[in-house]
N, C-alpha and C positions, 0 to 999 in steps of 0.2 A: 509811422512818423508822428512825433508829438505836435500837437497844436500849440502855436505861440501863445494863445490865450490861457492855456493851462500851465505854462511854465512858472509863473509866480506861485501858483498853488503847490506845485511840486517842490519848489525850493523852500516853501514854508514848512514842509514836513521834515526837512533835514535836522533842525534843532531838536525836534521830538524824537527822531530816530537816534540821534547821538545821545540824548539824555537816557533813552531806554537802554541803549547799549551799555552805558556807564552803570546804570542801576543793576542790570543783569550781571555785569562783571563783579560788582560789589556783593551781590546776593550769592553768586557762585563761590566767591572767596569765603563768605561766611559759612556756606554749606561745606566746603572743603575743610575748614577749620573744625567744624563740629564733627564731621566724619572722622577726621584724623584723631581728634581728642577722645572720641568714644571707642575707636577701634585699635589704632596703632599703639596707643599708650598701654592698653591692656594686654595686647598680644606680645609686644616686644619690650615693654617696660621702659620706654623712652619718655621724656618729658612732654607735656602738652605744649602746643604751639600757640602763638598769638595770632590775632587777625591779620596783621601785616606780614607775618611769616607765611601764612596761608596764601595771601595775595601774591607774594613773590614766588611761591611754589607753583601757583597757577600760571604765572607768566613764564617761568622756566620750562614748565611742561609744554606750554604752547610753542615755545621756541624750539625745544628739542624734538617734539613729536609732530609739529606742524598743524596743531589743532586750533588755528586762529579763527575766531569768528569774523575778523575784519579782513579776511583774504579777498583780494580782488583779482580775478582772472581776466587777462586780456587776450 
C-alpha cells in the first residue's frame, strides 16, 4: 500500500513519463523512416517516405498488431 505522504511525489512523475513517451514515439518514427528509406526503396524501388508517413505507419502497425506501448491491463 502506498503511503499518503508519497502520493504528491508519484503524481509529480507523470508529466515526465508522458514527455518521455512522446519523445520515444517521435524517435521511433524517425528510426522507422530512416530504415524504410535505406532498405525498402533499394529493394523494391518505391519512393522514400516522409517523417509523418513513418509516424502514421507506426500507429497503423500498433493498431493492427497490438504493439502499443501504452497498453494498460486490468
